[in-house]
C-alpha positions as CSV (number, residue, x, y, z in Angstrom):
1,M,87.3,79.6,101.1
2,A,85.8,81.7,98.3
3,Y,85.0,85.4,98.9
4,E,82.7,87.7,97.0
5,F,84.5,90.3,94.8
6,A,83.6,93.3,97.0
7,R,85.6,91.7,99.7
8,Y,88.7,91.5,97.5
9,L,88.3,95.1,96.4
10,N,88.3,96.2,100.0
11,I,91.9,95.0,100.2
12,R,93.9,98.3,100.2
13,S,97.4,99.3,99.1
14,A,99.9,102.0,99.6
15,G,102.7,103.2,97.2
16,A,104.6,106.0,95.5
17,P,106.3,107.1,98.7
18,T,108.5,110.2,99.1
19,F,110.1,111.8,102.1
20,T,108.9,115.1,103.5
21,T,111.4,117.9,103.8
22,D,112.3,117.1,107.5
23,N,113.0,113.4,106.7
24,Q,110.8,112.5,109.7
25,R,107.8,111.5,107.6
26,V,106.8,109.8,104.4
27,V,103.9,110.9,102.1
28,F,102.4,108.3,99.9
29,L,99.3,107.4,97.9
30,S,96.7,104.9,99.3
31,D,93.2,103.8,98.4
32,I,92.2,103.4,102.1
33,T,89.0,105.4,101.3
34,G,88.4,103.5,98.1
35,N,90.1,106.1,95.9
36,F,93.9,106.9,95.8
37,Q,94.6,110.0,98.0
38,V,97.6,111.5,99.6
39,W,98.5,110.2,103.1
40,R,101.4,110.7,105.5
41,V,103.0,108.6,108.1
42,G,105.8,109.2,110.6
43,L,109.0,107.1,110.8
44,Q,109.1,106.7,114.5
45,A,107.1,103.7,115.7
46,T,106.4,105.3,119.1
47,S,105.2,108.6,117.7
48,A,101.5,109.6,117.2
49,A,102.6,110.4,113.7
50,Q,102.9,106.7,113.0
51,W,99.1,106.6,112.6
52,P,98.5,107.6,108.9
53,Q,96.9,111.0,108.2
54,Q,94.9,111.7,105.1
55,L,95.9,115.0,103.3
56,T,93.6,115.1,100.3
57,F,89.9,114.4,100.0
58,F,89.2,114.6,96.3
59,N,86.4,112.8,94.5
60,D,88.9,111.6,91.9
61,K,92.1,109.8,92.4
62,V,95.5,111.4,92.9
63,W,98.0,110.3,90.3
64,E,101.2,111.6,91.8
65,I,102.6,113.3,94.9
66,H,105.8,115.4,94.9
67,S,107.6,116.7,98.0
68,T,109.8,119.8,97.8
69,P,113.5,119.6,98.7
70,N,113.7,122.6,100.9
71,A,110.2,123.9,101.6
72,P,107.1,122.6,103.4
73,H,105.1,122.2,100.2
74,L,103.6,119.2,98.4
75,I,102.2,119.0,94.9
76,A,99.4,116.6,94.3
77,V,98.5,115.7,90.7
78,S,94.9,114.8,89.9
79,D,92.3,114.8,87.1
80,I,88.5,114.9,86.8
81,G,86.5,111.8,86.0
82,G,89.4,109.8,84.6
83,N,90.0,112.2,81.7
84,E,93.8,112.2,82.4
85,R,94.1,116.0,82.1
86,Q,96.2,116.3,85.2
87,Q,96.1,119.4,87.3
88,F,98.4,120.6,90.1
89,Y,97.3,121.2,93.7
90,L,99.6,122.8,96.2
91,I,99.4,121.5,99.8
92,T,100.9,124.0,102.2
93,G,100.6,124.7,105.9
94,S,102.1,123.8,109.3
95,D,104.6,120.9,109.4
96,D,102.1,118.9,111.5
97,F,99.5,118.8,108.6
98,I,96.7,118.2,111.1
99,T,93.7,117.2,109.0
100,S,90.7,118.0,111.2
101,G,88.2,120.6,110.1
102,D,86.7,121.3,106.7
103,S,88.0,119.4,103.7
104,P,87.7,119.7,99.9
105,Q,85.0,117.3,98.7
106,D,84.9,118.1,95.0
107,H,88.1,119.7,93.6
108,S,86.5,120.0,90.2
109,Q,84.4,122.8,91.5
110,Q,86.2,124.1,94.5
111,D,89.8,125.4,93.9
112,T,90.7,126.3,97.4
113,A,90.0,124.4,100.6
114,H,91.1,125.0,104.1
115,A,91.7,122.5,106.8
116,T,93.3,123.0,110.2
117,G,97.0,122.6,109.7
118,H,97.1,122.8,105.9
119,D,95.6,124.4,102.8
120,I,95.0,122.9,99.4
121,V,95.1,125.3,96.4
122,K,94.6,124.5,92.8
123,L,97.6,125.9,90.8
124,T,96.8,125.2,87.2
125,T,94.0,127.0,85.4
126,D,93.3,125.2,82.2
127,D,91.2,122.1,82.9
128,Q,91.4,121.0,79.3
129,A,95.2,120.8,79.3
130,I,97.5,118.1,80.6
131,H,100.2,119.2,83.1
132,R,103.2,116.9,83.6
133,F,105.3,117.5,86.7
134,G,109.0,117.8,86.1
135,V,111.4,119.0,88.8
136,W,111.8,121.4,91.7
137,S,114.2,124.3,91.9
138,K,116.8,123.8,94.5
139,D,115.0,126.1,97.0
140,G,111.6,124.5,96.4
141,Q,110.0,127.8,95.6
142,R,109.7,127.1,91.8
143,L,108.7,124.1,89.8
144,Y,109.4,123.2,86.2
145,Y,106.9,121.2,84.2
146,T,105.5,120.6,80.7
147,S,101.9,121.2,79.4
148,N,100.0,121.0,76.2
149,A,98.0,124.1,77.1
150,R,99.1,125.9,73.9
151,N,97.4,123.6,71.4
152,H,96.4,120.5,73.4
153,V,98.9,118.5,71.3
154,D,102.5,119.6,72.0
155,F,104.0,119.8,75.4
156,D,105.9,123.0,76.1
157,L,108.4,123.8,78.9
158,Y,107.0,125.9,81.7
159,T,108.0,127.3,85.1
160,M,105.8,128.2,88.0
161,T,106.5,130.1,91.2
162,L,105.1,129.1,94.5
163,P,102.9,129.7,96.4
164,D,101.3,132.2,94.0
165,G,101.1,129.8,91.0
166,N,102.4,132.3,88.4
167,A,103.3,130.4,85.3
168,E,105.7,131.3,82.5
169,T,106.3,129.6,79.2
170,L,110.0,128.8,78.8
171,H,110.1,127.1,75.4
172,E,107.6,125.9,72.7
173,S,108.3,122.3,71.9
174,D,107.0,119.5,69.7
175,G,105.5,116.2,70.8
176,R,105.5,114.5,74.2
177,R,108.0,116.3,76.4
178,T,108.8,115.6,80.1
179,I,111.3,117.6,82.2
180,V,113.5,115.1,84.0
181,A,116.4,116.9,85.6
182,L,117.8,120.3,86.6
183,S,121.6,120.9,86.6
184,P,123.2,121.3,90.0
185,D,123.9,125.0,89.2
186,G,120.3,125.6,88.2
187,R,121.1,126.8,84.7
188,Y,120.0,123.8,82.5
189,L,117.0,121.6,82.2
190,L,117.0,118.1,80.7
191,S,113.8,117.0,79.0
192,T,112.8,113.8,77.2
193,A,111.0,113.7,73.9
194,E,109.1,110.4,73.6
195,L,108.9,109.6,69.9
196,S,107.7,106.0,70.6
197,S,108.0,103.4,73.4
198,T,111.4,102.5,72.1
199,D,112.7,105.9,70.9
200,I,113.3,108.6,73.5
201,Q,115.5,111.6,72.9
202,L,117.2,114.0,75.4
203,Y,117.2,117.8,75.1
204,R,119.1,120.3,77.2
205,F,117.5,123.7,77.7
206,D,119.6,126.8,78.7
207,L,117.5,128.8,81.2
208,E,119.8,131.8,80.8
209,Q,120.0,131.9,77.0
210,G,116.5,130.4,76.2
211,T,118.0,127.9,73.8
212,E,117.6,124.2,73.4
213,Q,120.0,121.5,72.1
214,L,119.5,117.8,71.3
215,V,122.1,115.9,73.3
216,T,121.5,112.2,72.3
217,P,122.1,110.8,68.8
218,A,119.1,111.5,66.6
219,T,119.8,108.5,64.3
220,T,120.1,105.9,67.0
221,P,116.7,105.0,68.6
222,A,117.1,104.2,72.3
223,R,115.3,104.5,75.6
224,Y,116.6,106.8,78.3
225,G,115.1,106.8,81.8
226,A,115.7,107.3,85.5
227,I,117.8,110.3,84.7
228,R,119.7,112.0,87.6
229,W,122.0,115.1,87.3
230,T,124.5,115.3,90.0
231,A,127.7,117.2,90.6
232,S,129.7,114.3,89.2
233,G,127.7,114.0,86.1
234,I,124.4,112.8,84.5
235,Y,123.4,109.2,85.1
236,A,120.7,107.4,83.1
237,L,119.4,103.9,82.3
238,T,119.5,103.3,78.6
239,D,119.4,100.5,76.1
240,S,121.5,102.5,73.5
241,L,124.5,100.3,74.1
242,H,123.2,97.1,75.6
243,D,120.0,95.2,74.7
244,Q,118.9,94.7,78.4
245,G,120.0,98.2,79.4
246,A,123.0,99.8,81.1
247,L,123.6,102.4,83.8
248,C,125.6,105.0,82.0
249,R,127.2,108.4,82.6
250,L,126.4,111.0,80.0
251,D,129.1,113.6,79.1
252,L,127.2,116.3,77.3
253,A,130.3,118.4,76.4
254,A,132.1,115.5,74.8
255,G,128.9,113.8,73.5
256,Q,129.9,110.5,75.1
257,I,127.9,107.8,76.8
258,T,130.0,105.7,79.2
259,P,128.5,102.4,80.5
260,L,129.1,101.8,84.2
261,L,127.0,98.7,84.8
262,T,125.0,96.5,82.5
263,A,122.1,94.1,83.2
264,A,124.4,91.3,82.1
265,D,126.7,92.1,85.0
266,L,123.9,91.3,87.4
267,L,122.0,88.4,85.7
268,D,123.2,84.9,85.3
269,S,122.9,83.1,81.9
270,Q,119.5,81.5,82.8
271,E,117.8,84.8,83.8
272,Q,115.9,87.2,81.6
273,G,115.4,90.8,82.6
274,E,116.6,94.4,82.3
275,L,117.6,97.4,84.4
276,D,114.4,98.9,85.8
277,L,114.8,101.7,88.4
278,F,117.6,104.0,89.6
279,T,118.0,106.9,92.0
280,V,120.8,108.8,93.6
281,A,121.2,110.3,97.0
282,R,121.4,114.1,97.2
283,D,125.2,114.0,97.8
284,G,125.7,112.1,94.6
285,R,127.8,109.3,96.3
286,R,125.2,106.6,97.0
287,A,122.7,105.2,94.5
288,A,120.1,102.5,94.4
289,L,119.4,100.3,91.4
290,V,116.6,97.8,90.8
291,V,116.9,95.0,88.3
292,N,113.8,93.3,86.8
293,V,114.7,89.6,86.9
294,N,112.0,87.5,85.1
295,G,109.4,90.0,86.6
296,W,110.7,90.1,90.1
297,S,112.7,93.0,91.5
298,R,116.3,92.7,92.8
299,L,117.7,95.8,94.7
300,Y,121.3,96.8,94.7
301,L,123.1,99.7,96.5
302,L,125.9,101.4,94.5
303,D,128.9,103.5,95.6
304,L,129.3,105.9,92.7
305,T,132.7,107.0,94.0
306,D,134.4,103.6,93.6
307,G,131.9,101.6,91.6
308,S,131.3,99.0,94.3
309,R,127.9,97.4,94.6
310,Q,126.0,95.1,97.0
311,R,122.8,93.2,96.7
312,V,120.3,94.0,99.4
313,A,119.1,90.6,100.5
314,Q,117.0,92.0,103.4
315,V,114.2,93.1,101.0
316,P,111.4,90.6,100.7
317,T,110.7,89.0,97.3
318,G,108.4,91.0,95.1
319,V,108.1,94.0,92.8
320,I,109.4,97.4,93.6
321,G,107.5,100.3,92.0
322,K,109.2,103.5,93.2
323,L,112.1,104.4,95.5
324,G,113.9,107.4,96.8
325,F,116.5,108.5,99.4
326,S,116.1,110.7,102.4
327,A,118.0,114.1,102.2
328,D,120.9,112.7,104.1
329,G,121.1,109.5,102.1
330,R,120.8,107.4,105.2
331,Q,117.4,105.9,104.4
332,L,115.7,104.6,101.3
333,V,111.9,104.4,101.0
334,F,110.2,102.2,98.4
335,D,106.9,100.4,97.7
336,L,106.8,96.6,97.4
337,Q,104.2,94.0,96.5
338,D,104.1,90.4,95.6
339,A,101.4,88.1,94.1
340,N,100.4,87.1,97.6
341,R,101.0,90.5,99.4
342,P,99.4,93.9,98.6
343,Q,101.6,96.8,97.9
344,D,102.9,98.7,100.9
345,V,105.6,101.2,101.8
346,W,108.9,99.9,103.2
347,L,112.0,101.6,104.7
348,L,115.6,100.6,104.3
349,D,117.9,102.0,107.1
350,L,121.4,102.5,105.8
351,A,123.0,103.6,109.1
352,D,125.1,100.4,108.8
353,P,125.6,100.2,105.0
354,A,127.1,96.8,105.1
355,N,124.1,95.4,106.9
356,P,121.1,97.6,106.2
357,S,117.8,96.9,108.0
358,C,114.4,96.7,106.3
359,R,111.0,97.3,107.8
360,Q,107.4,97.8,106.7
361,L,106.0,101.3,107.2
362,T,102.4,100.9,106.1
363,F,100.1,97.9,106.7
364,S,97.3,98.0,104.2
365,N,93.9,96.4,105.2
366,R,93.4,92.9,103.8
367,A,89.6,93.1,104.4
368,G,89.7,90.0,106.5
369,V,90.7,87.8,103.5
370,N,92.8,84.9,104.7
371,A,96.3,85.5,103.3
372,T,96.9,81.8,103.0
373,T,94.3,81.7,100.2
374,F,96.4,84.0,98.0
375,V,98.1,82.1,95.1
376,T,101.6,82.7,93.9
377,P,102.3,82.0,90.2
378,T,104.9,79.8,88.6
379,L,107.1,81.2,85.9
380,I,106.8,79.1,82.8
381,H,107.9,79.4,79.1
382,F,106.1,78.1,76.1
383,P,107.5,77.5,72.6
384,T,106.0,79.5,69.8
385,F,106.0,79.4,66.0
386,D,109.5,80.6,65.5
387,D,111.0,78.5,68.3
388,R,111.2,81.4,70.8
389,Q,110.4,80.7,74.4
390,I,107.6,83.1,75.5
391,P,107.5,83.9,79.3
392,A,104.3,83.7,81.3
393,L,103.0,83.4,84.8
394,F,100.8,80.4,85.5
395,Y,98.3,80.5,88.4
396,Q,96.4,77.4,89.6
397,P,93.6,77.4,92.2
398,Q,94.2,75.9,95.6
399,K,91.1,73.7,95.4
400,P,91.5,70.4,93.5
401,P,90.7,70.5,89.8
402,P,87.3,69.2,88.7
403,A,87.1,66.0,86.7
404,G,87.7,67.7,83.3
405,G,90.4,70.1,84.6
406,Y,90.3,73.7,85.6
407,P,88.6,76.2,83.3
408,C,91.3,78.8,82.5
409,I,91.7,82.5,81.7
410,L,94.3,83.5,79.1
411,Y,95.3,87.0,80.2
412,V,96.9,89.6,77.9
413,H,98.4,92.8,79.2
414,G,98.2,96.2,77.6
415,G,100.9,98.5,76.4
416,P,101.8,96.8,74.2
417,A,105.2,97.5,75.8
418,G,104.0,96.4,79.2
419,Q,104.8,93.4,81.3
420,L,102.7,91.1,83.5
421,R,104.7,90.9,86.7
422,P,104.0,88.9,90.0
423,E,102.2,91.8,91.5
424,F,99.2,91.6,93.8
425,D,96.1,91.5,91.6
426,V,92.7,91.3,93.3
427,R,91.1,90.2,90.0
428,F,93.4,87.2,89.7
429,Q,92.9,86.2,93.4
430,Y,89.1,86.5,93.0
431,F,89.1,84.4,89.9
432,L,91.4,81.8,91.4
433,G,89.1,81.6,94.4
434,Q,86.3,80.9,92.0
435,G,88.2,77.9,90.6
436,L,89.6,79.4,87.5
437,A,93.3,79.0,86.5
438,I,95.1,81.9,84.8
439,L,97.9,82.0,82.3
440,A,99.2,85.6,82.2
441,T,101.4,86.0,79.1
442,N,104.2,88.3,78.1
443,V,104.1,87.8,74.4
444,R,106.6,89.4,72.0
445,G,106.5,93.2,72.3
446,S,106.5,93.1,76.1
447,S,109.0,95.1,78.1
448,G,111.2,93.6,80.7
449,Y,113.2,91.3,78.4
450,G,115.4,93.7,76.5
451,R,115.0,96.0,73.5
452,D,115.1,93.3,70.8
453,Y,112.2,91.4,72.4
454,M,110.2,94.6,72.9
455,M,110.5,95.4,69.1
456,L,109.3,92.0,67.8
457,D,105.8,93.3,67.3
458,E,106.5,96.6,65.6
459,V,104.0,97.6,62.8
460,E,104.0,94.8,60.2
461,K,105.0,92.3,62.9
462,R,101.8,93.0,64.9
463,M,100.1,89.7,64.1
464,D,103.2,87.7,65.3
465,S,102.2,88.6,68.8
466,V,98.7,87.4,68.2
467,T,100.0,84.1,66.9
468,D,101.9,83.7,70.2
469,L,98.5,83.4,71.9
470,K,97.7,80.4,69.7
471,Y,100.7,78.7,71.1
472,A,99.9,79.7,74.6
473,V,96.6,77.8,74.2
474,R,98.6,74.8,72.8
475,W,100.6,74.9,76.0
476,L,97.5,74.9,78.1
477,H,96.1,71.9,76.2
478,A,99.2,70.0,77.2
479,Q,98.6,70.6,81.0
480,E,96.7,67.7,82.5
481,N,94.9,70.0,85.1
482,I,93.5,72.4,82.5
483,N,90.3,71.9,80.5
484,G,91.2,72.9,77.0
485,E,87.6,73.3,76.0
486,R,86.9,75.9,78.6
487,I,89.5,78.7,78.0
488,A,88.4,82.4,78.0
489,I,90.7,85.2,76.8
490,Y,90.7,88.5,78.7
491,G,92.6,91.7,78.3
492,R,92.4,95.5,78.6
493,S,93.5,98.4,76.4
494,Y,96.0,97.0,73.9
495,G,95.3,93.7,75.6
496,G,91.6,94.2,74.6
497,Y,92.7,94.4,71.0
498,M,94.6,91.2,71.5
499,V,91.4,89.6,72.8
500,L,89.5,90.6,69.7
501,A,92.3,89.7,67.3
502,A,92.7,86.3,68.8
503,M,89.0,85.6,68.8
504,T,88.7,86.5,65.2
505,E,91.9,84.8,64.0
506,F,91.5,81.7,66.1
507,P,87.8,81.5,67.0
508,E,87.9,77.8,67.7
509,L,90.3,78.2,70.6
510,F,88.1,80.1,73.1
511,A,84.9,79.5,75.0
512,A,84.4,83.2,75.9
513,G,86.2,86.6,75.8
514,I,86.4,89.8,77.9
515,D,87.5,93.0,76.1
516,V,88.1,96.0,78.4
517,V,88.7,99.4,76.6
518,G,90.1,97.5,73.7
519,I,91.0,98.7,70.1
520,A,88.7,97.2,67.5
521,N,89.5,99.3,64.4
522,W,93.0,100.8,64.1
523,V,91.8,103.5,61.7
524,T,89.0,104.8,63.9
525,F,91.2,104.5,66.9
526,L,94.0,106.6,65.5
527,E,91.5,109.1,64.1
528,R,89.8,109.6,67.5
529,T,92.4,109.0,70.1
530,S,93.6,112.2,71.9
531,P,95.6,114.3,69.4
532,W,98.6,114.5,71.7
533,R,98.8,110.7,71.7
534,R,98.4,110.0,67.9
535,P,102.0,110.5,66.7
536,H,103.4,108.4,69.5
537,R,100.9,105.6,68.8
538,E,101.5,105.7,65.0
539,A,105.2,105.2,65.6
540,E,104.3,101.9,67.4
541,Y,101.4,100.7,65.3
542,G,101.8,102.3,61.9
543,S,100.5,105.5,60.5
544,L,97.3,106.2,58.6
545,A,99.4,108.0,55.9
546,H,101.7,105.0,55.2
547,H,100.1,101.9,56.6
548,R,96.3,102.4,56.3
549,D,95.7,99.3,54.2
550,F,97.7,97.1,56.6
551,L,95.9,98.6,59.6
552,E,92.5,97.9,58.0
553,Q,93.7,94.3,57.4
554,I,94.6,93.6,61.0
555,S,91.5,95.4,62.5
556,P,89.3,92.8,64.2
557,I,86.2,94.8,63.5
558,H,86.3,93.6,59.9
559,K,86.1,89.9,61.0
560,I,83.8,90.4,64.0
561,E,81.3,87.8,62.6
562,R,83.9,85.1,63.4
563,I,83.2,85.6,67.1
564,Q,80.7,82.9,67.9
565,V,81.2,82.6,71.6
566,P,80.0,85.0,74.4
567,L,81.8,88.3,74.6
568,M,81.8,90.9,77.4
569,V,82.8,94.5,76.6
570,L,83.6,97.2,79.2
571,A,84.5,100.8,78.7
572,G,84.7,104.3,80.3
573,D,82.9,107.1,78.6
574,N,85.7,109.6,79.3
575,D,88.5,107.5,77.9
576,P,91.1,109.8,76.2
577,R,93.2,106.9,74.9
578,V,90.8,104.3,73.5
579,P,87.6,106.3,72.8
580,L,84.2,104.7,73.7
581,Y,83.4,104.3,70.0
582,E,85.9,101.4,69.8
583,S,83.7,99.4,72.2
584,E,80.4,100.6,70.7
585,Q,81.1,99.4,67.2
586,V,82.1,96.0,68.5
587,V,78.9,95.6,70.4
588,E,76.8,96.8,67.5
589,Q,78.4,94.4,65.0
590,V,78.4,91.4,67.3
591,H,74.7,92.0,67.8
592,A,74.2,92.4,64.1
593,A,76.0,89.1,63.4
594,G,73.7,87.3,65.9
595,G,76.4,86.9,68.6
596,T,76.1,87.1,72.4
597,V,77.6,90.2,73.9
598,E,77.3,92.0,77.2
599,F,78.2,95.7,77.3
600,I,79.0,97.7,80.4
601,H,80.3,101.3,80.4
602,Y,80.6,104.0,83.1
603,A,79.9,107.7,82.6
604,D,82.4,108.8,85.3
605,E,85.4,106.7,84.3
606,G,88.2,106.9,81.7
607,H,90.7,104.4,80.5
608,K,91.1,102.9,84.0
609,F,88.2,102.3,86.4
610,S,89.2,104.1,89.6
611,K,86.0,104.5,91.6
612,L,85.4,101.7,94.1
613,A,81.7,101.2,93.2
614,N,82.5,100.8,89.5
615,R,85.3,98.4,90.2
616,I,83.1,96.2,92.4
617,D,80.3,96.3,89.8
618,S,82.6,95.6,86.8
619,F,84.6,92.8,88.3
620,T,81.6,91.1,89.9
621,K,79.9,91.0,86.5
622,M,83.0,89.6,85.0
623,G,83.1,86.9,87.5
624,E,79.4,86.1,86.9
625,F,80.1,86.1,83.1
626,L,83.0,83.6,83.4
627,Q,81.0,81.4,85.8
628,K,78.1,81.3,83.4
629,Y,80.1,80.5,80.2
630,L,83.1,78.5,81.5
């Protein structure tokens, strides 16, 4: 049965869970109301607290929620109109958090709102600055974070006391900084400096001396993530020693990085993947590790005292997005989704470590859509020009193919260091219900397959990834159930660039295209993207100072007349990443060349469309566009 798209967009999800201070409840983000807000649910199935309670009522989505270790506070992180200038909101009050009474309706204009049971107070004062949450102090009365408030480019180190919100600059920094850990004695902060998607450095800041030191090799580009500082040492996931990543212990005094566990230890010879997520219980003894295996998550429990590990087979198949231990380390909360199951919050009970039990905590509304209509993809690989095997997820509708075969969408993810994983995607399920097949590619440059694969599209190699799409179409032509004359290409952000690049390099391959917030001209993009993003993006794509001619050469805008099939372009007016001008110039030049183009943009959206009405409108029109031209 085919459903209208509004029905699919009423399927809800819940994720980003974290325990409250008392370990009796979990707070999480859900779009139950159509926009992601903070919710809370109890852990006891017989308790009234099991019914979810909404804690924030903002017009714009909440990006993150952070629970303090030893105080009844929560920090919600939100922006205004999708501009990505995140602000902090303090949620305080009784432990019951009863949400009756008056509620904040527009946090962009009302800084303090009262509700029976809890208050919401805006902590940050510069709406033009970005604030990045870092870590709590041990007592939960202070937080450490970074912000570009000084010049709207560089992210400095700050501290803020609660509940008064008094902020103090700790250190003026350069570039994209994020505080990731506080030493057990409270003296040192660790922060990352993200030079590019594949080059992250670690710095240690001495809170007593006010001095900072680089603690990772400056001459060896590597990624460092999931950093945890415990009494027994600093743990991190890094690809500095192994292509697919390793769990390592960092000895700052000796300047040593010791591998404890590699992806190769957990993958067989036929599997592709890398270490993905890691967290440590408060006592520093137990840890949880997630491995990304061909896009699917595999959860392990680790004993850091003796190095033993066990795979948790009780967790259903799917993709884990965030996980964290309770204060006593006896429970692990995480979110989980699969291609045929929306994201929800799950709980792993570790009372019996040898045989943990797993249960679902939230049950998101599926809007009456029959779950048996959801399609699960098949993992495939297609050969490309240099004999590499490119991974992709192939979806086929449940209904029989028409006489000429299914029309098909070739989907390209953004990033470029992203990965298309078997997550629940209402767009895909809607298109499949309309009879469209989908090939979702992870061309070279994607994450999830190791450092070497991720770097195959750097700067001058950019067009190699576009050529991969040509070979994806060749693979589709070889499938008897696919109509090779009715292939549309669709992507957003960097994926939107790939759409325009493929349509101008190989115009004969496609019957239509959909470009969502895509890059058309590398020069104007780098000139106009938010200033705090430009150095990071130039490290990936090439700089205007050194690669301007090359960037001009690979910009689709200079070949836009080659697009002779219908094109749909979508954008958000407040996009801080890919400015609206990138879409406007495409539309103008396609029109000038006599092409067919449909343009939709939203005044109250940014890089991602978060408001329910806009999502319904945009995806419904995409569906109509594809039905018309495929």
